[in-house]
C-alpha positions as CSV (number, residue, x, y, z in Angstrom):
1,M,0.0,0.0,0.0
2,L,2.8,2.4,0.9
3,F,4.6,1.5,-2.3
4,K,1.5,2.5,-4.3
5,K,1.3,5.9,-2.6
6,V,5.0,6.6,-3.2
7,L,4.6,5.5,-6.8
8,S,1.5,7.8,-7.2
9,V,3.4,10.8,-5.7
10,A,6.4,10.1,-7.9
11,A,4.2,10.0,-11.0
12,V,2.6,13.3,-10.1
13,V,6.0,14.9,-9.5
14,V,7.3,13.7,-12.9
15,A,4.1,14.9,-14.6
16,V,4.3,18.3,-13.1
17,G,8.0,18.5,-13.9
18,F,7.4,17.7,-17.6
19,S,4.5,20.1,-17.9
20,A,6.6,22.9,-16.3
21,A,9.4,22.1,-18.7
22,G,7.0,22.4,-21.6
23,C,6.1,25.9,-20.5
24,T,9.6,27.2,-20.7
25,D,11.9,27.8,-23.6
26,D,15.6,27.7,-23.1
27,K,16.0,30.2,-26.0
28,K,14.2,32.8,-23.8
29,K,17.1,32.7,-21.4
30,T,19.5,34.3,-23.9
31,S,20.8,37.4,-22.3
32,E,19.7,40.7,-23.8
33,A,22.3,42.9,-25.5
34,V,22.0,46.6,-24.8
35,G,21.4,48.5,-28.0
36,T,19.2,51.1,-29.6
37,G,15.8,50.9,-31.3
38,G,14.4,47.7,-29.8
39,S,15.6,47.7,-26.3
40,G,12.8,49.9,-25.1
41,E,14.1,53.0,-26.9
42,P,11.6,55.3,-28.6
43,A,11.0,55.0,-32.3
44,S,13.3,57.0,-34.5
45,P,11.8,59.9,-36.5
46,N,12.0,58.0,-39.8
47,E,9.8,55.3,-38.3
48,M,7.0,57.8,-37.5
49,K,4.1,58.7,-39.7
50,T,1.0,60.9,-39.3
51,V,-2.4,59.3,-40.1
52,G,-5.8,60.8,-39.1
53,G,-4.0,63.7,-37.4
54,V,-2.1,61.3,-35.1
55,T,1.6,60.7,-35.3
56,I,2.2,56.9,-34.9
57,G,5.2,54.8,-34.7
58,P,6.4,51.6,-33.1
59,V,6.8,51.3,-29.3
60,Y,9.8,49.0,-28.5
61,F,10.1,46.6,-25.6
62,S,13.0,45.0,-23.8
63,F,13.6,41.2,-24.0
64,D,10.8,39.2,-22.5
65,D,9.1,42.3,-21.1
66,Y,5.9,44.2,-21.7
67,T,6.6,47.3,-19.6
68,V,6.1,50.7,-21.3
69,T,9.5,52.2,-20.8
70,S,10.0,55.8,-19.7
71,S,11.6,56.6,-23.0
72,S,8.5,55.4,-24.8
73,Q,6.1,57.3,-22.5
74,A,6.8,60.6,-24.1
75,Q,5.9,59.2,-27.6
76,L,2.7,57.8,-26.2
77,T,1.8,60.9,-24.2
78,K,2.1,63.0,-27.4
79,M,0.0,60.4,-29.2
80,A,-2.7,60.5,-26.5
81,E,-3.0,64.3,-26.8
82,Q,-3.4,64.0,-30.6
83,L,-6.0,61.2,-30.1
84,K,-8.0,63.3,-27.7
85,T,-7.9,66.2,-30.3
86,N,-8.9,63.9,-33.2
87,S,-11.8,62.1,-31.5
88,G,-12.8,60.2,-34.7
89,T,-9.5,58.4,-34.9
90,V,-9.7,54.7,-33.8
91,L,-6.6,52.6,-33.4
92,Q,-5.7,48.9,-33.4
93,I,-2.6,48.2,-31.3
94,E,-0.6,45.2,-32.5
95,G,1.7,43.3,-30.2
96,H,4.8,41.7,-31.7
97,C,7.7,39.5,-30.4
98,D,11.0,38.2,-31.6
99,E,11.3,34.6,-32.7
100,R,12.7,33.2,-29.5
101,G,10.1,31.4,-27.4
102,S,7.2,29.2,-28.2
103,I,4.4,30.3,-30.5
104,E,1.9,30.2,-27.6
105,Y,4.3,32.2,-25.3
106,N,4.9,34.9,-27.9
107,L,1.2,35.3,-28.7
108,A,0.5,35.9,-25.0
109,L,3.5,38.2,-24.6
110,G,2.4,40.2,-27.7
111,E,-1.1,40.5,-26.2
112,R,0.4,41.8,-22.9
113,R,2.5,44.4,-24.9
114,A,-0.6,45.6,-26.8
115,Q,-2.6,45.8,-23.6
116,A,0.1,47.7,-21.8
117,V,0.1,50.3,-24.5
118,K,-3.7,50.5,-24.5
119,T,-3.8,50.9,-20.7
120,F,-1.2,53.6,-20.9
121,L,-3.2,55.6,-23.5
122,A,-6.4,55.0,-21.6
123,N,-4.9,56.3,-18.4
124,L,-4.0,59.5,-20.3
125,G,-7.7,60.0,-21.2
126,V,-8.1,58.2,-24.5
127,E,-11.4,56.3,-24.6
128,G,-10.8,52.6,-24.4
129,A,-13.5,52.0,-26.9
130,R,-11.3,53.7,-29.5
131,L,-8.4,51.3,-28.9
132,S,-8.4,47.6,-29.8
133,T,-5.6,45.1,-29.5
134,I,-4.4,42.1,-31.4
135,S,-1.3,39.9,-30.9
136,Y,0.7,38.5,-33.8
137,G,3.4,37.1,-31.6
138,E,6.4,36.3,-33.8
139,E,4.4,35.9,-37.0
140,R,5.0,39.3,-38.5
141,P,8.6,40.3,-37.9
142,A,9.8,43.8,-38.8
143,N,13.2,42.3,-39.5
144,D,13.8,38.7,-40.7
145,G,17.3,38.5,-39.3
146,H,18.5,36.2,-36.5
147,T,20.6,38.7,-34.5
148,E,20.1,40.7,-31.4
149,E,19.7,43.8,-33.5
150,S,16.9,42.1,-35.6
151,W,15.2,40.8,-32.5
152,Q,15.2,44.3,-30.9
153,K,13.2,45.6,-33.9
154,N,10.7,42.8,-33.6
155,R,9.9,43.4,-29.9
156,R,7.3,46.1,-30.5
157,A,3.8,47.4,-30.5
158,E,2.5,49.0,-33.8
159,F,-0.6,51.0,-34.6
160,N,-3.1,50.8,-37.4
161,V,-5.6,53.5,-37.8
162,T,-8.9,51.7,-38.4
163,K,-11.2,54.8,-38.6
164,Q,-10.5,58.5,-39.1
């Protein structure tokens, strides 16, 4: 009887271990190189465009993170002011990731990035009903390379004007 209980506990421990291992991705543990553009830095002026009276451009994130960085906050604050002035403009916020990590993980991370940007804009007074989110995970890279510089450009949120 005791043997069956020990065997049952061991089976549960092994099952939990395998399921936890399936939720991680060793490639995610790659250390992040410090650089420009995709390490949470604001978008460069040549990446910006004005549509519907609102200047939009990508918001970059650090590796495995969805925090709106202080350097991106100025860009989003300006965008929020323009959105409040142009009340007919409706945006879709796309969340994107680099290729490291599982498809499922990156879809979830992309959604968290898009939601973080939406929440930031809503906290500045932009009506939440004018902002929708979608995650593309790693499926729509801005740069097809396999280097840290490429991955930095892929860790982003982008904007589509869906109504003016």
